[in-house]
C-alpha positions as CSV (number, residue, x, y, z in Angstrom):
1,X,9.4,-3.7,-5.3
2,X,5.9,-3.6,-6.6
3,X,5.0,-0.7,-8.9
4,X,3.5,-3.2,-11.2
5,X,0.0,-4.5,-11.5
6,X,-1.3,-0.9,-11.2
7,X,-0.3,-0.4,-14.8
8,X,-2.2,-3.6,-15.7
9,X,-5.2,-2.4,-13.9
10,X,-5.4,0.8,-15.9
11,X,-5.6,-1.1,-19.2
12,X,-7.9,-3.8,-17.8
13,X,-10.3,-1.3,-16.2
14,X,-10.6,0.7,-19.3
15,X,-11.4,-2.3,-21.5
16,X,-13.5,-4.2,-19.0
17,X,-16.4,-1.8,-19.1
18,X,-17.6,-3.0,-15.7
19,X,-18.8,-0.3,-13.2
20,X,-16.6,-1.9,-10.5
21,X,-14.1,-4.7,-11.0
22,X,-11.6,-6.6,-8.8
23,X,-8.4,-7.9,-10.3
24,X,-6.4,-10.9,-9.2
25,X,-2.9,-11.9,-10.0
26,X,-2.7,-15.1,-12.0
27,X,-0.5,-18.1,-11.0
28,X,2.7,-18.2,-13.0
29,X,3.5,-14.5,-12.6
30,X,7.1,-13.9,-11.7
31,X,8.7,-11.3,-9.4
32,X,12.4,-11.5,-8.6
33,X,15.1,-9.4,-6.9
34,X,18.6,-9.6,-8.4
35,X,21.9,-8.2,-7.1
36,X,25.6,-8.7,-7.0
37,X,28.3,-9.7,-4.5
38,X,32.0,-9.8,-4.5
39,X,31.8,-13.5,-5.3
40,X,28.8,-14.0,-7.6
41,X,25.5,-12.5,-8.8
42,X,22.4,-13.6,-7.0
43,X,18.6,-13.8,-7.6
44,X,15.7,-14.3,-5.2
45,X,12.2,-15.0,-6.3
46,X,8.9,-14.3,-4.6
47,X,6.9,-17.5,-4.2
48,X,3.7,-15.5,-3.3
49,X,2.2,-12.1,-3.6
50,X,-1.0,-10.8,-2.1
51,X,-3.0,-8.2,-4.0
52,X,-6.0,-6.1,-3.3
53,X,-6.9,-4.3,-6.6
54,X,-10.1,-2.5,-7.4
55,X,-11.0,-0.6,-10.6
56,X,-14.1,1.3,-11.7
57,X,-14.4,1.9,-15.5
58,X,-11.0,3.3,-16.5
59,X,-10.0,4.4,-13.0
60,X,-7.9,2.5,-10.5
61,X,-9.8,2.9,-7.3
62,X,-7.3,1.1,-5.1
63,X,-4.2,-1.1,-5.5
64,X,-2.2,-2.6,-2.6
65,X,0.3,-5.3,-3.2
66,X,2.3,-7.2,-0.5
67,X,5.1,-9.8,-0.6
68,X,5.6,-11.8,2.6
69,X,9.4,-11.7,3.3
70,X,9.3,-15.3,4.3
71,X,8.2,-16.2,0.7
72,X,11.4,-14.7,-0.9
73,X,13.6,-17.6,-1.9
74,X,17.1,-17.5,-3.1
75,X,17.7,-21.2,-3.6
76,X,20.1,-21.3,-0.6
77,X,19.0,-21.7,3.0
78,X,21.9,-19.6,4.3
79,X,21.2,-16.8,1.9
80,X,17.4,-17.0,2.6
81,X,18.2,-16.5,6.3
82,X,20.6,-13.6,5.7
83,X,17.9,-12.0,3.5
84,X,15.2,-12.3,6.1
85,X,17.6,-10.9,8.8
86,X,18.6,-7.9,6.5
87,X,14.9,-7.2,5.8
88,X,14.0,-7.4,9.5
89,X,11.4,-10.0,8.8
90,X,10.6,-10.7,12.5
91,X,9.4,-7.1,13.0
92,X,8.5,-6.2,9.4
93,X,7.2,-9.4,7.8
94,X,5.7,-7.7,4.6
95,X,7.0,-5.7,1.7
96,X,4.2,-3.4,0.6
97,X,3.5,-1.2,-2.5
98,X,0.5,1.1,-2.4
99,X,-0.5,2.8,-5.7
100,X,-0.8,6.6,-5.5
101,X,-0.8,7.7,-9.2
102,X,-0.5,6.4,-12.7
103,X,-0.1,8.2,-16.0
104,X,0.0,6.8,-19.6
105,X,3.4,7.8,-21.1
106,X,3.4,5.9,-24.4
107,X,1.4,3.3,-26.2
108,X,1.6,0.2,-24.0
109,X,3.4,1.9,-21.2
110,X,2.4,3.8,-18.0
111,X,4.4,5.5,-15.3
112,X,3.2,4.4,-11.8
113,X,4.0,6.1,-8.5
114,X,3.3,5.0,-5.0
115,X,4.7,4.2,-1.6
116,X,7.0,1.2,-1.2
117,X,7.7,-0.1,2.3
118,X,10.6,-2.4,3.0
119,X,11.9,-3.3,6.5
120,X,9.6,-0.7,8.0
121,X,10.9,2.2,5.9
122,X,8.5,3.9,3.3
123,X,9.7,5.7,0.3
124,X,8.0,7.2,-2.8
125,X,9.0,5.5,-6.0
126,X,8.1,5.8,-9.7
127,X,8.6,3.3,-12.5
128,X,7.8,2.8,-16.2
129,X,5.7,-0.3,-16.7
130,X,5.1,-2.0,-20.0
131,X,1.5,-3.2,-20.3
132,X,-0.3,-5.4,-22.8
133,X,-3.7,-7.1,-23.0
134,X,-3.6,-10.8,-23.6
135,X,-5.9,-12.8,-25.9
136,X,-7.6,-14.3,-22.9
137,X,-8.5,-10.9,-21.5
138,X,-5.9,-10.9,-18.8
139,X,-3.3,-8.1,-18.6
140,X,0.4,-8.5,-18.6
141,X,2.7,-6.0,-16.8
142,X,6.5,-6.1,-17.1
143,X,9.2,-3.9,-15.7
144,X,12.7,-3.7,-14.2
145,X,13.0,-1.4,-11.3
146,X,16.4,-0.4,-9.8
147,X,16.6,0.3,-6.1
148,X,19.2,0.6,-3.3
149,X,18.9,-1.5,-0.2
150,X,20.3,1.3,2.0
151,X,17.5,3.7,0.8
152,X,15.2,1.5,2.9
153,X,17.6,1.2,5.9
154,X,18.6,-2.3,4.8
155,X,22.3,-3.2,5.4
156,X,23.5,-5.3,2.4
157,X,23.9,-8.8,3.7
158,X,27.3,-10.4,4.4
159,X,28.3,-14.0,4.9
160,X,31.3,-16.2,5.5
161,X,32.6,-14.0,8.3
162,X,32.4,-10.9,6.0
163,X,34.3,-12.5,3.1
164,X,31.1,-12.4,1.0
165,X,29.6,-8.9,0.6
166,X,26.5,-8.1,-1.4
167,X,26.2,-4.8,-3.3
168,X,23.8,-2.1,-2.3
169,X,22.1,-1.9,-5.8
170,X,19.3,-4.3,-6.6
171,X,16.9,-4.7,-9.4
172,X,13.3,-5.8,-9.0
173,X,12.0,-7.5,-12.1
174,X,8.5,-8.7,-12.7
175,X,6.3,-10.3,-15.4
176,X,2.8,-10.3,-13.8
177,X,-0.6,-11.2,-15.2
178,X,-3.8,-10.0,-13.7
179,X,-7.4,-10.9,-14.6
180,X,-10.9,-10.0,-13.4
181,X,-12.0,-11.5,-10.2
182,X,-15.7,-11.1,-9.3
183,X,-15.2,-12.7,-5.9
184,X,-12.8,-11.5,-3.2
185,X,-10.8,-8.3,-3.3
186,X,-7.9,-9.9,-1.6
187,X,-6.1,-12.6,-3.6
188,X,-2.9,-14.6,-3.2
189,X,-1.1,-15.8,-6.3
190,X,1.5,-18.5,-6.2
191,X,4.5,-17.3,-8.1
192,X,6.8,-19.5,-10.3
């Protein structure tokens, strides 16, 4: 779900000129998961993301992003509960992305690769991420990443005694902003 801020860090680190810098997600960033069902389409939003991001000059030294499953909200208590059950939140409370590589592929775009862990299952993923520096010095990263729930051992949720069935394919979309943070390496941004 999170091959994201890594791209922003590449641009920020290169431009910042600091020997070592820490990045923090800014409030107002958006991360959502969208899918379909046999009745209607659905979207769940992350209300919080934790990030530990370190850059040195133009190199990303470390990037680790987590989304607490309990902070995924679909706007419906029943669906929220079904989602948490499907993601095995009681035994695997976090979704985690760890950056392993990045490569510029075009002006304003990078390909990031890393390990994504959902419901205790880790898979390697890659994604193209659009990156742009903002006038205030922050970095904006945007992408749309298609995934399949079953690739992570997640059974697509059902409801109404099986009458409502969600599709296996989901899309993770994000529009995140990161800025320099001289203080803590671990930050938590409230999402909108």
